[in-house]
C-alpha positions as a LaTeX table, in Angstrom:
\begin{tabular}{lrrr}
\hline
Residue & $x$ (\AA) & $y$ (\AA) & $z$ (\AA) \\
\hline
Met1 & 54.36 & 101.21 & 140.50 \\
Ile2 & 54.06 & 97.45 & 141.02 \\
Arg3 & 50.62 & 97.48 & 139.43 \\
Trp4 & 52.01 & 99.37 & 136.41 \\
Leu5 & 54.81 & 96.81 & 136.01 \\
Ile6 & 52.33 & 93.93 & 136.15 \\
Leu7 & 50.14 & 95.56 & 133.51 \\
Phe8 & 53.19 & 96.25 & 131.30 \\
Ala9 & 54.43 & 92.65 & 131.60 \\
Thr10 & 50.97 & 91.32 & 130.79 \\
Ala11 & 50.76 & 93.52 & 127.70 \\
Val12 & 54.20 & 92.41 & 126.51 \\
Leu13 & 53.39 & 88.73 & 126.96 \\
Ala14 & 50.13 & 89.20 & 125.07 \\
Val15 & 52.02 & 90.35 & 121.94 \\
Pro16 & 53.17 & 87.37 & 119.84 \\
Leu17 & 56.90 & 87.20 & 119.28 \\
Leu18 & 57.88 & 88.13 & 115.74 \\
Val19 & 60.13 & 85.54 & 114.10 \\
Glu20 & 62.47 & 86.88 & 111.46 \\
Arg21 & 62.81 & 85.29 & 108.04 \\
Thr22 & 65.61 & 82.79 & 107.63 \\
Lys23 & 68.90 & 84.55 & 106.91 \\
Leu24 & 70.78 & 82.98 & 104.02 \\
Lys25 & 74.07 & 83.86 & 102.36 \\
Pro26 & 76.45 & 82.22 & 99.86 \\
Glu27 & 79.06 & 79.87 & 101.27 \\
Phe28 & 82.72 & 79.14 & 100.43 \\
Asn29 & 83.60 & 79.89 & 96.81 \\
Ile30 & 86.92 & 80.17 & 94.97 \\
Phe31 & 85.33 & 81.84 & 91.92 \\
Ser32 & 84.46 & 85.47 & 91.32 \\
Ile33 & 80.95 & 86.40 & 90.22 \\
Ala34 & 82.40 & 87.35 & 86.82 \\
Gln35 & 83.66 & 83.77 & 86.59 \\
Asp36 & 80.21 & 82.50 & 87.58 \\
Ile37 & 78.84 & 84.38 & 84.58 \\
Glu38 & 81.53 & 83.03 & 82.24 \\
Leu39 & 81.03 & 79.46 & 83.44 \\
Gly40 & 77.24 & 79.73 & 83.11 \\
Gln41 & 77.60 & 80.90 & 79.52 \\
Arg42 & 79.83 & 77.94 & 78.72 \\
Ile43 & 77.42 & 75.42 & 80.24 \\
Ser44 & 74.54 & 77.15 & 78.43 \\
Lys45 & 76.24 & 76.54 & 75.08 \\
Gln46 & 76.69 & 72.85 & 75.93 \\
Met47 & 73.04 & 72.57 & 76.95 \\
Glu48 & 71.64 & 74.33 & 73.91 \\
Ala49 & 73.59 & 72.00 & 71.63 \\
Gln50 & 71.59 & 69.13 & 73.15 \\
Val51 & 68.09 & 70.55 & 73.67 \\
Glu52 & 65.55 & 72.46 & 71.60 \\
Ile53 & 64.85 & 76.00 & 72.75 \\
Leu54 & 61.23 & 77.09 & 72.30 \\
Arg55 & 61.07 & 79.80 & 69.61 \\
Asp56 & 57.88 & 81.53 & 70.70 \\
Pro57 & 58.44 & 85.31 & 71.02 \\
Arg58 & 55.28 & 85.90 & 73.06 \\
Ala59 & 56.00 & 83.11 & 75.56 \\
Asn60 & 59.66 & 84.12 & 75.84 \\
Ser61 & 58.76 & 87.76 & 76.40 \\
Tyr62 & 56.29 & 86.78 & 79.12 \\
Leu63 & 58.78 & 84.49 & 80.89 \\
Asn64 & 61.55 & 87.09 & 80.80 \\
Ala65 & 59.28 & 89.82 & 82.16 \\
Leu66 & 58.15 & 87.56 & 85.02 \\
Gly67 & 61.67 & 86.30 & 85.69 \\
Gln68 & 63.22 & 89.76 & 85.77 \\
Arg69 & 60.48 & 90.99 & 88.11 \\
Leu70 & 61.25 & 88.16 & 90.52 \\
Ala71 & 65.02 & 88.52 & 90.18 \\
Met72 & 64.74 & 92.14 & 91.33 \\
Lys73 & 63.71 & 90.80 & 94.75 \\
Ala74 & 66.72 & 88.48 & 95.12 \\
Pro75 & 69.64 & 89.64 & 97.28 \\
Gly76 & 72.59 & 90.83 & 95.17 \\
His77 & 70.60 & 90.42 & 91.96 \\
Asp78 & 72.36 & 93.30 & 90.20 \\
Gln79 & 75.66 & 91.39 & 90.18 \\
Phe80 & 74.26 & 88.71 & 87.87 \\
Arg81 & 73.03 & 88.64 & 84.26 \\
Phe82 & 69.62 & 87.05 & 84.41 \\
Gln83 & 68.13 & 85.48 & 81.29 \\
Phe84 & 65.13 & 83.15 & 81.16 \\
Lys85 & 64.67 & 80.54 & 78.44 \\
Ile86 & 62.14 & 77.81 & 77.67 \\
Ile87 & 63.26 & 74.32 & 76.64 \\
Asp88 & 60.71 & 72.71 & 74.32 \\
Asp89 & 60.30 & 69.57 & 76.42 \\
Ala90 & 57.08 & 68.27 & 77.96 \\
Ser91 & 58.77 & 66.97 & 81.14 \\
Ile92 & 58.81 & 69.04 & 84.33 \\
Asn93 & 62.27 & 70.44 & 85.00 \\
Ala94 & 64.17 & 73.67 & 85.52 \\
Ser95 & 67.75 & 74.75 & 86.14 \\
Gly96 & 69.53 & 77.93 & 87.19 \\
Leu97 & 73.10 & 78.15 & 85.88 \\
Pro98 & 75.90 & 80.12 & 87.53 \\
Gly99 & 75.72 & 83.78 & 86.57 \\
Gly100 & 71.97 & 83.94 & 85.91 \\
Ile101 & 70.79 & 81.90 & 82.91 \\
Val102 & 67.60 & 80.09 & 83.97 \\
Tyr103 & 65.94 & 77.34 & 81.91 \\
Leu104 & 62.40 & 76.09 & 82.33 \\
Asn105 & 61.00 & 73.13 & 80.44 \\
Arg106 & 57.74 & 73.83 & 78.61 \\
Gly107 & 56.19 & 71.07 & 80.72 \\
Thr108 & 56.88 & 73.07 & 83.87 \\
Ile109 & 54.82 & 75.98 & 82.60 \\
Glu110 & 52.06 & 73.61 & 81.50 \\
Ala111 & 51.99 & 71.90 & 84.90 \\
Ala112 & 51.60 & 75.15 & 86.84 \\
Ala113 & 47.98 & 75.87 & 87.72 \\
Asn114 & 48.57 & 79.61 & 88.07 \\
Glu115 & 51.23 & 82.28 & 87.86 \\
Ala116 & 52.07 & 82.07 & 91.58 \\
Gln117 & 53.02 & 78.40 & 91.19 \\
Leu118 & 55.18 & 79.20 & 88.17 \\
Ala119 & 56.76 & 82.12 & 90.04 \\
Gly120 & 57.69 & 79.69 & 92.83 \\
Val121 & 59.70 & 77.50 & 90.45 \\
Ile122 & 61.44 & 80.48 & 88.83 \\
Ala123 & 62.25 & 82.00 & 92.22 \\
His124 & 63.70 & 78.66 & 93.35 \\
Glu125 & 66.13 & 78.72 & 90.40 \\
Ile126 & 66.95 & 82.40 & 90.95 \\
Ala127 & 67.83 & 81.46 & 94.53 \\
His128 & 70.30 & 78.83 & 93.27 \\
Val129 & 71.96 & 81.56 & 91.17 \\
Val130 & 72.33 & 84.23 & 93.88 \\
Met131 & 73.35 & 81.66 & 96.50 \\
Arg132 & 75.99 & 80.57 & 93.96 \\
His133 & 75.25 & 76.91 & 94.60 \\
Gly134 & 76.82 & 75.70 & 91.35 \\
Thr135 & 80.26 & 77.23 & 91.84 \\
His136 & 80.12 & 76.50 & 95.57 \\
Gln137 & 79.81 & 72.80 & 94.72 \\
Ile138 & 82.70 & 73.03 & 92.24 \\
Ser139 & 84.75 & 74.90 & 94.86 \\
His140 & 84.09 & 72.11 & 97.35 \\
Val141 & 85.34 & 69.45 & 94.90 \\
Tyr142 & 88.33 & 71.66 & 94.01 \\
Ala143 & 89.24 & 72.04 & 97.69 \\
Leu144 & 89.24 & 68.27 & 98.17 \\
Gln145 & 91.72 & 67.86 & 95.31 \\
Thr146 & 94.01 & 70.82 & 95.97 \\
Pro147 & 96.76 & 71.11 & 98.61 \\
Leu148 & 95.91 & 73.61 & 101.34 \\
Ser149 & 98.95 & 75.72 & 100.43 \\
Asn150 & 97.46 & 76.31 & 96.96 \\
Met151 & 93.97 & 77.22 & 98.16 \\
Gly152 & 92.35 & 80.63 & 98.01 \\
Ala153 & 90.50 & 82.39 & 95.23 \\
Val154 & 91.16 & 81.23 & 91.70 \\
Gly155 & 92.40 & 84.78 & 91.12 \\
Ser156 & 94.86 & 84.93 & 88.25 \\
Lys157 & 94.06 & 81.39 & 87.13 \\
Thr158 & 91.73 & 81.00 & 84.18 \\
Ile159 & 88.53 & 79.03 & 84.57 \\
Asp160 & 90.08 & 76.32 & 82.38 \\
Glu161 & 93.01 & 75.93 & 84.77 \\
Ala162 & 90.67 & 75.68 & 87.73 \\
Leu163 & 88.26 & 73.27 & 86.03 \\
Ser164 & 91.08 & 71.02 & 84.86 \\
Gln165 & 91.70 & 70.24 & 88.52 \\
Ile166 & 88.24 & 68.65 & 88.80 \\
Gly167 & 88.12 & 66.94 & 85.41 \\
Gly168 & 87.28 & 69.73 & 82.98 \\
Gly169 & 84.17 & 71.55 & 81.78 \\
Phe170 & 81.90 & 68.53 & 81.43 \\
Ala171 & 82.64 & 67.50 & 85.00 \\
Ala172 & 81.77 & 71.04 & 86.09 \\
Ser173 & 78.49 & 70.87 & 84.17 \\
Ser174 & 77.44 & 67.66 & 85.90 \\
Ile175 & 78.29 & 69.15 & 89.31 \\
Val176 & 76.33 & 72.34 & 88.61 \\
Met177 & 73.25 & 70.47 & 87.38 \\
Arg178 & 72.84 & 68.39 & 90.54 \\
Asn179 & 72.44 & 70.29 & 93.79 \\
Pro180 & 72.60 & 68.49 & 97.15 \\
Gln181 & 69.65 & 68.53 & 99.54 \\
Glu182 & 71.09 & 71.36 & 101.63 \\
Ala183 & 71.23 & 73.61 & 98.55 \\
Glu184 & 67.67 & 72.62 & 97.63 \\
Ser185 & 66.45 & 73.53 & 101.12 \\
Gln186 & 68.16 & 76.92 & 100.89 \\
Ala187 & 66.65 & 77.55 & 97.45 \\
Asp188 & 63.20 & 76.59 & 98.78 \\
Leu189 & 63.45 & 79.13 & 101.60 \\
Leu190 & 64.97 & 81.97 & 99.59 \\
Gly191 & 62.59 & 81.30 & 96.70 \\
Thr192 & 59.68 & 81.59 & 99.12 \\
Gln193 & 61.03 & 84.92 & 100.35 \\
Ile194 & 61.43 & 86.17 & 96.78 \\
Ile195 & 57.85 & 85.45 & 95.71 \\
Tyr196 & 56.48 & 86.88 & 98.96 \\
Asp197 & 58.45 & 90.11 & 98.42 \\
Ala198 & 57.29 & 90.22 & 94.79 \\
Gly199 & 53.67 & 90.23 & 95.96 \\
Tyr200 & 52.75 & 86.60 & 95.18 \\
Asp201 & 50.96 & 84.16 & 97.46 \\
Pro202 & 53.91 & 82.04 & 98.71 \\
Arg203 & 51.64 & 79.14 & 99.62 \\
Ala204 & 51.58 & 78.37 & 95.89 \\
Ala205 & 55.22 & 77.20 & 96.06 \\
Ala206 & 54.35 & 74.48 & 98.55 \\
Gln207 & 51.35 & 73.47 & 96.45 \\
Phe208 & 53.45 & 73.08 & 93.31 \\
Phe209 & 56.19 & 71.01 & 94.98 \\
Glu210 & 53.50 & 68.68 & 96.32 \\
Lys211 & 52.12 & 68.35 & 92.78 \\
Ile212 & 55.45 & 67.41 & 91.16 \\
Glu213 & 56.75 & 64.93 & 93.73 \\
Thr214 & 57.05 & 62.17 & 91.12 \\
Ser215 & 58.45 & 64.31 & 88.29 \\
Arg216 & 61.95 & 64.44 & 86.84 \\
Phe217 & 62.34 & 67.81 & 88.57 \\
Leu218 & 62.91 & 65.93 & 91.82 \\
Gly219 & 65.40 & 63.67 & 90.07 \\
Asp220 & 67.64 & 66.65 & 89.33 \\
His221 & 66.58 & 68.48 & 92.51 \\
Pro222 & 66.81 & 66.08 & 95.48 \\
Asn223 & 63.71 & 66.36 & 97.66 \\
Pro224 & 64.76 & 67.69 & 101.09 \\
Ala225 & 63.16 & 66.11 & 104.12 \\
Asn226 & 59.99 & 67.92 & 105.22 \\
Arg227 & 60.17 & 70.21 & 102.18 \\
Thr228 & 56.55 & 71.37 & 102.27 \\
Ala229 & 56.60 & 71.79 & 106.06 \\
Asn230 & 59.79 & 73.87 & 105.88 \\
Val231 & 58.30 & 76.16 & 103.22 \\
Arg232 & 55.17 & 76.63 & 105.29 \\
Lys233 & 57.23 & 77.49 & 108.37 \\
Glu234 & 59.09 & 80.10 & 106.34 \\
Ile235 & 55.77 & 81.58 & 105.22 \\
Glu236 & 54.82 & 81.95 & 108.90 \\
Arg237 & 58.10 & 83.75 & 109.55 \\
Leu238 & 57.40 & 86.16 & 106.69 \\
Gly239 & 54.11 & 87.26 & 108.24 \\
Pro240 & 50.50 & 87.38 & 107.07 \\
Val241 & 49.85 & 86.78 & 103.39 \\
Ser242 & 48.09 & 89.81 & 101.93 \\
Pro243 & 44.53 & 89.21 & 100.74 \\
Lys244 & 45.69 & 91.00 & 97.58 \\
Ala245 & 48.60 & 88.61 & 97.01 \\
Ile246 & 48.94 & 87.67 & 93.33 \\
Ile247 & 47.80 & 84.18 & 92.39 \\
Asp248 & 47.16 & 84.48 & 88.68 \\
Ser249 & 47.30 & 86.94 & 85.80 \\
Pro250 & 45.82 & 87.36 & 82.32 \\
Glu251 & 49.36 & 87.13 & 80.91 \\
Phe252 & 49.87 & 83.69 & 82.44 \\
Lys253 & 46.59 & 82.44 & 81.01 \\
Ala254 & 47.44 & 83.84 & 77.58 \\
Asn255 & 50.80 & 82.02 & 77.56 \\
His256 & 49.70 & 78.82 & 79.27 \\
Val257 & 49.60 & 76.85 & 76.04 \\
Arg258 & 49.38 & 73.07 & 76.16 \\
Arg259 & 50.71 & 71.10 & 73.20 \\
\hline
\end{tabular}
């Protein structure tokens, strides 16, 4: 009996402990998801009045197909209305608005060496959407300016009434467009999980963030401490990367047009 117990203990100790993926969920929010969608649509109109959207049916079709495929792997994805659009701008940047509208600058697509790297950026923005980072930030500002007795969900209030408390729609837009480092870290980890679950090589995400360290992307997306190391640790938690993991595709190459 003692010998059997020793053999059993030895066998157990010989098996590496499995570490689960990081568990992430949205934090405090006074808005409903329907209000996320409404607010995102409002901010989208403001943005599109100031930028030029790329009118390339083939490129747009490709981006939407890739984006929707990735969004399917995000927790709670069916509550949002995902759309993916390209801004005709050579700088490297991307943004995920509340409710599901995701913008990528043309320069971001051009800077990606392969589809897995591009998928990493898109998944990062999808993560911001499903984690509801934009309206969480607005909720935080709202809470600081509202008496405790009046707190709770916005409920019967209109978005305009709620936003007036923090300075109106333009104030909300500026809050949504600049995530703090904690939100960026969460988006890094969830984005890594999304591309892994979608069959991509998640190591590409770390490679791309290393590549764009000096870009405008990191001006709008504060660079968390140890970003690359944290992504790599999450990859270890996810388990072995399949030798068949997707790195590139003919569709990416066909739409990877430099101007």
